[in-house]
Gaussian input, Z-matrix of N, CA and C with variables (Angstrom, degrees):
# hf/3-21g

backbone

0 1
 N
 C     1     B1
 C     2     B2     1     A1
 N     3     B3     2     A2     1     D1
 C     4     B4     3     A3     2     D2
 C     5     B5     4     A4     3     D3
 N     6     B6     5     A5     4     D4
 C     7     B7     6     A6     5     D5
 C     8     B8     7     A7     6     D6
 N     9     B9     8     A8     7     D7
 C    10    B10     9     A9     8     D8
 C    11    B11    10    A10     9     D9
 N    12    B12    11    A11    10    D10
 C    13    B13    12    A12    11    D11
 C    14    B14    13    A13    12    D12
 N    15    B15    14    A14    13    D13
 C    16    B16    15    A15    14    D14
 C    17    B17    16    A16    15    D15
 N    18    B18    17    A17    16    D16
 C    19    B19    18    A18    17    D17
 C    20    B20    19    A19    18    D18
 N    21    B21    20    A20    19    D19
 C    22    B22    21    A21    20    D20
 C    23    B23    22    A22    21    D21
 N    24    B24    23    A23    22    D22
 C    25    B25    24    A24    23    D23
 C    26    B26    25    A25    24    D24
 N    27    B27    26    A26    25    D25
 C    28    B28    27    A27    26    D26
 C    29    B29    28    A28    27    D27
 N    30    B30    29    A29    28    D28
 C    31    B31    30    A30    29    D29
 C    32    B32    31    A31    30    D30
 N    33    B33    32    A32    31    D31
 C    34    B34    33    A33    32    D32
 C    35    B35    34    A34    33    D33
 N    36    B36    35    A35    34    D34
 C    37    B37    36    A36    35    D35
 C    38    B38    37    A37    36    D36
 N    39    B39    38    A38    37    D37
 C    40    B40    39    A39    38    D38
 C    41    B41    40    A40    39    D39
 N    42    B42    41    A41    40    D40
 C    43    B43    42    A42    41    D41
 C    44    B44    43    A43    42    D42
 N    45    B45    44    A44    43    D43
 C    46    B46    45    A45    44    D44
 C    47    B47    46    A46    45    D45
 N    48    B48    47    A47    46    D46
 C    49    B49    48    A48    47    D47
 C    50    B50    49    A49    48    D48
 N    51    B51    50    A50    49    D49
 C    52    B52    51    A51    50    D50
 C    53    B53    52    A52    51    D51
 N    54    B54    53    A53    52    D52
 C    55    B55    54    A54    53    D53
 C    56    B56    55    A55    54    D54
 N    57    B57    56    A56    55    D55
 C    58    B58    57    A57    56    D56
 C    59    B59    58    A58    57    D57
 N    60    B60    59    A59    58    D58
 C    61    B61    60    A60    59    D59
 C    62    B62    61    A61    60    D60
 N    63    B63    62    A62    61    D61
 C    64    B64    63    A63    62    D62
 C    65    B65    64    A64    63    D63
 N    66    B66    65    A65    64    D64
 C    67    B67    66    A66    65    D65
 C    68    B68    67    A67    66    D66
 N    69    B69    68    A68    67    D67
 C    70    B70    69    A69    68    D68
 C    71    B71    70    A70    69    D69
 N    72    B72    71    A71    70    D70
 C    73    B73    72    A72    71    D71
 C    74    B74    73    A73    72    D72
 N    75    B75    74    A74    73    D73
 C    76    B76    75    A75    74    D74
 C    77    B77    76    A76    75    D75
 N    78    B78    77    A77    76    D76
 C    79    B79    78    A78    77    D77
 C    80    B80    79    A79    78    D78
 N    81    B81    80    A80    79    D79
 C    82    B82    81    A81    80    D80
 C    83    B83    82    A82    81    D81
 N    84    B84    83    A83    82    D82
 C    85    B85    84    A84    83    D83
 C    86    B86    85    A85    84    D84
 N    87    B87    86    A86    85    D85
 C    88    B88    87    A87    86    D86
 C    89    B89    88    A88    87    D87
 N    90    B90    89    A89    88    D88
 C    91    B91    90    A90    89    D89
 C    92    B92    91    A91    90    D90
 N    93    B93    92    A92    91    D91
 C    94    B94    93    A93    92    D92
 C    95    B95    94    A94    93    D93
 N    96    B96    95    A95    94    D94
 C    97    B97    96    A96    95    D95
 C    98    B98    97    A97    96    D96
 N    99    B99    98    A98    97    D97
 C   100   B100    99    A99    98    D98
 C   101   B101   100   A100    99    D99
 N   102   B102   101   A101   100   D100
 C   103   B103   102   A102   101   D101
 C   104   B104   103   A103   102   D102
 N   105   B105   104   A104   103   D103
 C   106   B106   105   A105   104   D104
 C   107   B107   106   A106   105   D105
 N   108   B108   107   A107   106   D106
 C   109   B109   108   A108   107   D107
 C   110   B110   109   A109   108   D108
 N   111   B111   110   A110   109   D109
 C   112   B112   111   A111   110   D110
 C   113   B113   112   A112   111   D111
 N   114   B114   113   A113   112   D112
 C   115   B115   114   A114   113   D113
 C   116   B116   115   A115   114   D114
 N   117   B117   116   A116   115   D115
 C   118   B118   117   A117   116   D116
 C   119   B119   118   A118   117   D117
 N   120   B120   119   A119   118   D118
 C   121   B121   120   A120   119   D119
 C   122   B122   121   A121   120   D120
 N   123   B123   122   A122   121   D121
 C   124   B124   123   A123   122   D122
 C   125   B125   124   A124   123   D123
 N   126   B126   125   A125   124   D124
 C   127   B127   126   A126   125   D125
 C   128   B128   127   A127   126   D126
 N   129   B129   128   A128   127   D127
 C   130   B130   129   A129   128   D128
 C   131   B131   130   A130   129   D129
 N   132   B132   131   A131   130   D130
 C   133   B133   132   A132   131   D131
 C   134   B134   133   A133   132   D132
 N   135   B135   134   A134   133   D133
 C   136   B136   135   A135   134   D134
 C   137   B137   136   A136   135   D135
 N   138   B138   137   A137   136   D136
 C   139   B139   138   A138   137   D137
 C   140   B140   139   A139   138   D138
 N   141   B141   140   A140   139   D139
 C   142   B142   141   A141   140   D140
 C   143   B143   142   A142   141   D141
 N   144   B144   143   A143   142   D142
 C   145   B145   144   A144   143   D143
 C   146   B146   145   A145   144   D144
 N   147   B147   146   A146   145   D145
 C   148   B148   147   A147   146   D146
 C   149   B149   148   A148   147   D147
 N   150   B150   149   A149   148   D148
 C   151   B151   150   A150   149   D149
 C   152   B152   151   A151   150   D150
 N   153   B153   152   A152   151   D151
 C   154   B154   153   A153   152   D152
 C   155   B155   154   A154   153   D153
 N   156   B156   155   A155   154   D154
 C   157   B157   156   A156   155   D155
 C   158   B158   157   A157   156   D156
 N   159   B159   158   A158   157   D157
 C   160   B160   159   A159   158   D158
 C   161   B161   160   A160   159   D159
 N   162   B162   161   A161   160   D160
 C   163   B163   162   A162   161   D161
 C   164   B164   163   A163   162   D162
 N   165   B165   164   A164   163   D163
 C   166   B166   165   A165   164   D164
 C   167   B167   166   A166   165   D165
 N   168   B168   167   A167   166   D166
 C   169   B169   168   A168   167   D167
 C   170   B170   169   A169   168   D168
 N   171   B171   170   A170   169   D169
 C   172   B172   171   A171   170   D170
 C   173   B173   172   A172   171   D171
 N   174   B174   173   A173   172   D172
 C   175   B175   174   A174   173   D173
 C   176   B176   175   A175   174   D174
 N   177   B177   176   A176   175   D175
 C   178   B178   177   A177   176   D176
 C   179   B179   178   A178   177   D177
 N   180   B180   179   A179   178   D178
 C   181   B181   180   A180   179   D179
 C   182   B182   181   A181   180   D180
 N   183   B183   182   A182   181   D181
 C   184   B184   183   A183   182   D182
 C   185   B185   184   A184   183   D183
 N   186   B186   185   A185   184   D184
 C   187   B187   186   A186   185   D185
 C   188   B188   187   A187   186   D186
 N   189   B189   188   A188   187   D187
 C   190   B190   189   A189   188   D188
 C   191   B191   190   A190   189   D189
 N   192   B192   191   A191   190   D190
 C   193   B193   192   A192   191   D191
 C   194   B194   193   A193   192   D192
 N   195   B195   194   A194   193   D193
 C   196   B196   195   A195   194   D194
 C   197   B197   196   A196   195   D195
 N   198   B198   197   A197   196   D196
 C   199   B199   198   A198   197   D197
 C   200   B200   199   A199   198   D198
 N   201   B201   200   A200   199   D199
 C   202   B202   201   A201   200   D200
 C   203   B203   202   A202   201   D201
 N   204   B204   203   A203   202   D202
 C   205   B205   204   A204   203   D203
 C   206   B206   205   A205   204   D204
 N   207   B207   206   A206   205   D205
 C   208   B208   207   A207   206   D206
 C   209   B209   208   A208   207   D207

   B1=1.4307
   B2=1.4274
   B3=1.2324
   B4=1.5327
   B5=1.4740
   B6=1.3173
   B7=1.3251
   B8=1.5873
   B9=1.3400
   B10=1.4992
   B11=1.5001
   B12=1.3028
   B13=1.4418
   B14=1.4889
   B15=1.3187
   B16=1.5310
   B17=1.4225
   B18=1.3611
   B19=1.4517
   B20=1.5325
   B21=1.4214
   B22=1.4462
   B23=1.5457
   B24=1.3642
   B25=1.4100
   B26=1.5267
   B27=1.3042
   B28=1.4713
   B29=1.4437
   B30=1.4185
   B31=1.4131
   B32=1.5254
   B33=1.2690
   B34=1.3464
   B35=1.5579
   B36=1.3344
   B37=1.4113
   B38=1.5483
   B39=1.2268
   B40=1.4426
   B41=1.6092
   B42=1.2254
   B43=1.4249
   B44=1.6443
   B45=1.2451
   B46=1.3812
   B47=1.5150
   B48=1.3493
   B49=1.4472
   B50=1.5443
   B51=1.3898
   B52=1.3895
   B53=1.5514
   B54=1.3332
   B55=1.4614
   B56=1.6062
   B57=1.2980
   B58=1.4856
   B59=1.5189
   B60=1.3609
   B61=1.4724
   B62=1.5180
   B63=1.2838
   B64=1.4474
   B65=1.5549
   B66=1.2770
   B67=1.5475
   B68=1.5636
   B69=1.3192
   B70=1.4541
   B71=1.3479
   B72=1.3515
   B73=1.3677
   B74=1.5052
   B75=1.3747
   B76=1.4786
   B77=1.5208
   B78=1.3132
   B79=1.4094
   B80=1.5148
   B81=1.3677
   B82=1.4599
   B83=1.5761
   B84=1.2832
   B85=1.4704
   B86=1.5674
   B87=1.3383
   B88=1.5497
   B89=1.4699
   B90=1.3499
   B91=1.5147
   B92=1.6473
   B93=1.2572
   B94=1.6402
   B95=1.4090
   B96=1.3393
   B97=1.5020
   B98=1.4749
   B99=1.4491
   B100=1.4556
   B101=1.4508
   B102=1.3350
   B103=1.4962
   B104=1.5747
   B105=1.3509
   B106=1.4408
   B107=1.5229
   B108=1.2375
   B109=1.5512
   B110=1.5890
   B111=1.2621
   B112=1.5041
   B113=1.5371
   B114=1.2838
   B115=1.4958
   B116=1.5208
   B117=1.3099
   B118=1.4788
   B119=1.5839
   B120=1.3256
   B121=1.4005
   B122=1.5358
   B123=1.3192
   B124=1.4292
   B125=1.5282
   B126=1.3197
   B127=1.4994
   B128=1.5119
   B129=1.2955
   B130=1.4510
   B131=1.5502
   B132=1.3547
   B133=1.4306
   B134=1.4843
   B135=1.3722
   B136=1.3822
   B137=1.4647
   B138=1.2783
   B139=1.5313
   B140=1.6083
   B141=1.2834
   B142=1.4217
   B143=1.5295
   B144=1.2836
   B145=1.4938
   B146=1.4613
   B147=1.2917
   B148=1.4188
   B149=1.4640
   B150=1.4423
   B151=1.4697
   B152=1.5661
   B153=1.2379
   B154=1.4508
   B155=1.5023
   B156=1.3378
   B157=1.4057
   B158=1.5216
   B159=1.3519
   B160=1.4641
   B161=1.5651
   B162=1.3850
   B163=1.3323
   B164=1.5127
   B165=1.3982
   B166=1.4813
   B167=1.4775
   B168=1.1878
   B169=1.4080
   B170=1.4861
   B171=1.3410
   B172=1.4423
   B173=1.5172
   B174=1.4196
   B175=1.4249
   B176=1.5578
   B177=1.4508
   B178=1.5381
   B179=1.4345
   B180=1.3351
   B181=1.2829
   B182=1.6026
   B183=1.2940
   B184=1.4239
   B185=1.4500
   B186=1.3936
   B187=1.4575
   B188=1.5903
   B189=1.3099
   B190=1.4068
   B191=1.5345
   B192=1.4123
   B193=1.5596
   B194=1.4729
   B195=1.3969
   B196=1.4283
   B197=1.4564
   B198=1.3554
   B199=1.4039
   B200=1.5086
   B201=1.4305
   B202=1.4610
   B203=1.4995
   B204=1.4402
   B205=1.4416
   B206=1.5620
   B207=1.3838
   B208=1.4008
   B209=1.4667
   A1=109.87
   A2=125.73
   A3=127.30
   A4=110.50
   A5=117.29
   A6=124.19
   A7=117.93
   A8=111.32
   A9=111.47
   A10=110.09
   A11=124.70
   A12=129.75
   A13=106.19
   A14=115.76
   A15=122.94
   A16=109.22
   A17=123.29
   A18=125.86
   A19=110.86
   A20=115.04
   A21=120.74
   A22=106.48
   A23=117.75
   A24=120.79
   A25=109.67
   A26=118.32
   A27=123.20
   A28=106.99
   A29=117.89
   A30=117.32
   A31=109.35
   A32=125.06
   A33=130.17
   A34=111.13
   A35=119.68
   A36=125.30
   A37=112.40
   A38=119.29
   A39=120.61
   A40=111.15
   A41=119.98
   A42=123.65
   A43=107.46
   A44=114.35
   A45=117.34
   A46=120.47
   A47=121.49
   A48=123.46
   A49=102.00
   A50=117.12
   A51=122.10
   A52=109.96
   A53=117.17
   A54=118.13
   A55=105.21
   A56=109.36
   A57=118.38
   A58=105.56
   A59=116.60
   A60=123.63
   A61=104.64
   A62=121.74
   A63=124.24
   A64=106.94
   A65=112.84
   A66=121.01
   A67=106.19
   A68=119.89
   A69=122.67
   A70=114.48
   A71=121.11
   A72=126.77
   A73=114.13
   A74=111.04
   A75=117.67
   A76=115.32
   A77=113.96
   A78=123.25
   A79=114.46
   A80=115.16
   A81=121.85
   A82=101.05
   A83=117.19
   A84=121.23
   A85=106.57
   A86=109.16
   A87=116.72
   A88=108.48
   A89=119.30
   A90=120.47
   A91=104.95
   A92=108.39
   A93=112.40
   A94=108.89
   A95=117.75
   A96=123.59
   A97=112.76
   A98=120.84
   A99=113.98
   A100=117.71
   A101=119.15
   A102=119.16
   A103=100.86
   A104=117.58
   A105=122.54
   A106=108.96
   A107=114.18
   A108=121.79
   A109=107.99
   A110=116.26
   A111=123.69
   A112=110.02
   A113=114.64
   A114=117.45
   A115=112.75
   A116=116.13
   A117=118.59
   A118=114.07
   A119=116.41
   A120=121.32
   A121=120.55
   A122=114.14
   A123=119.47
   A124=113.51
   A125=122.27
   A126=126.81
   A127=111.34
   A128=123.73
   A129=127.09
   A130=107.24
   A131=114.36
   A132=117.23
   A133=115.01
   A134=118.21
   A135=123.39
   A136=114.43
   A137=116.34
   A138=123.85
   A139=109.26
   A140=114.94
   A141=120.06
   A142=110.29
   A143=119.46
   A144=125.60
   A145=107.45
   A146=117.40
   A147=126.43
   A148=114.39
   A149=116.86
   A150=122.40
   A151=104.60
   A152=114.75
   A153=128.49
   A154=110.20
   A155=112.31
   A156=121.88
   A157=112.93
   A158=119.65
   A159=128.42
   A160=108.74
   A161=110.07
   A162=123.01
   A163=116.06
   A164=118.80
   A165=123.27
   A166=115.00
   A167=122.61
   A168=124.58
   A169=114.74
   A170=117.78
   A171=124.64
   A172=105.98
   A173=118.15
   A174=119.97
   A175=106.99
   A176=111.29
   A177=117.23
   A178=108.76
   A179=123.39
   A180=127.38
   A181=111.18
   A182=120.04
   A183=117.94
   A184=112.24
   A185=115.15
   A186=119.27
   A187=114.77
   A188=115.92
   A189=118.60
   A190=110.05
   A191=113.25
   A192=112.77
   A193=107.99
   A194=113.98
   A195=122.32
   A196=111.27
   A197=121.39
   A198=131.11
   A199=107.33
   A200=115.16
   A201=120.62
   A202=109.64
   A203=109.15
   A204=118.53
   A205=111.15
   A206=117.82
   A207=116.88
   A208=112.34
   D1=134.59
   D2=175.25
   D3=-74.97
   D4=158.80
   D5=-179.94
   D6=-54.85
   D7=-43.12
   D8=179.55
   D9=-74.96
   D10=-21.13
   D11=173.58
   D12=-64.43
   D13=-51.82
   D14=-172.42
   D15=-67.97
   D16=-23.66
   D17=-176.35
   D18=-85.93
   D19=-31.80
   D20=-170.56
   D21=-86.75
   D22=137.86
   D23=167.70
   D24=-129.83
   D25=147.19
   D26=179.96
   D27=-117.62
   D28=141.87
   D29=175.52
   D30=-87.75
   D31=131.32
   D32=-177.67
   D33=-56.42
   D34=133.21
   D35=175.75
   D36=84.78
   D37=5.72
   D38=174.64
   D39=-136.89
   D40=175.65
   D41=178.62
   D42=-107.59
   D43=16.87
   D44=173.21
   D45=-75.78
   D46=125.16
   D47=-173.51
   D48=-118.83
   D49=134.34
   D50=177.05
   D51=-120.50
   D52=121.14
   D53=-178.46
   D54=-97.43
   D55=120.45
   D56=-176.62
   D57=-81.67
   D58=128.00
   D59=177.94
   D60=-102.13
   D61=140.66
   D62=174.93
   D63=-64.04
   D64=131.02
   D65=-179.09
   D66=-82.48
   D67=134.90
   D68=171.34
   D69=-68.41
   D70=130.34
   D71=-176.84
   D72=-77.04
   D73=-20.26
   D74=-169.93
   D75=92.62
   D76=-17.27
   D77=177.61
   D78=-113.33
   D79=126.27
   D80=-171.34
   D81=-101.74
   D82=130.88
   D83=175.33
   D84=-103.84
   D85=117.26
   D86=-176.99
   D87=-96.19
   D88=147.40
   D89=179.82
   D90=-68.24
   D91=159.03
   D92=179.10
   D93=-55.83
   D94=137.95
   D95=177.06
   D96=83.39
   D97=-6.99
   D98=174.41
   D99=-72.61
   D100=148.15
   D101=-173.78
   D102=-121.48
   D103=121.87
   D104=175.75
   D105=-60.71
   D106=136.95
   D107=-171.46
   D108=-64.16
   D109=-31.70
   D110=176.60
   D111=-55.54
   D112=-50.12
   D113=178.12
   D114=-67.93
   D115=-32.23
   D116=-179.97
   D117=-75.18
   D118=-39.07
   D119=174.79
   D120=-85.27
   D121=-27.85
   D122=173.73
   D123=52.94
   D124=53.47
   D125=-179.00
   D126=69.19
   D127=13.58
   D128=177.65
   D129=-105.21
   D130=161.13
   D131=174.62
   D132=-98.15
   D133=-10.44
   D134=179.05
   D135=-148.02
   D136=147.27
   D137=179.79
   D138=-134.32
   D139=144.95
   D140=176.00
   D141=-99.88
   D142=135.66
   D143=-176.08
   D144=-124.38
   D145=124.33
   D146=169.45
   D147=-89.33
   D148=119.74
   D149=-175.52
   D150=-138.15
   D151=120.81
   D152=174.36
   D153=39.51
   D154=51.59
   D155=168.32
   D156=81.57
   D157=6.23
   D158=167.76
   D159=-110.24
   D160=155.03
   D161=171.31
   D162=-106.93
   D163=127.20
   D164=176.75
   D165=-116.04
   D166=141.95
   D167=169.21
   D168=-101.32
   D169=124.14
   D170=-178.63
   D171=-109.37
   D172=115.35
   D173=-168.63
   D174=-125.22
   D175=148.11
   D176=170.69
   D177=-91.50
   D178=133.95
   D179=-178.68
   D180=-88.12
   D181=176.94
   D182=-179.37
   D183=-70.25
   D184=-29.34
   D185=175.39
   D186=-81.05
   D187=1.58
   D188=169.64
   D189=92.04
   D190=10.26
   D191=176.93
   D192=-95.28
   D193=168.45
   D194=179.89
   D195=-105.39
   D196=138.02
   D197=178.93
   D198=-129.53
   D199=128.84
   D200=173.54
   D201=-110.44
   D202=127.19
   D203=179.03
   D204=-116.68
   D205=138.54
   D206=171.94
   D207=-89.44

């Protein structure tokens, strides 16, 4: 069964289709070794990362995206 078929249910005797959305559990499961951005930035908009002798700036944009600059 395809994903779209497994999420869609139809009530018998009517043409009503209900698409089931996964409900957020409130708990996010991160892969092993993942670092939440909040703990990395600690209420700052930019952090400096030292990697193999070079400095990089990781910045949060106004839209909430991440940009890495050398």
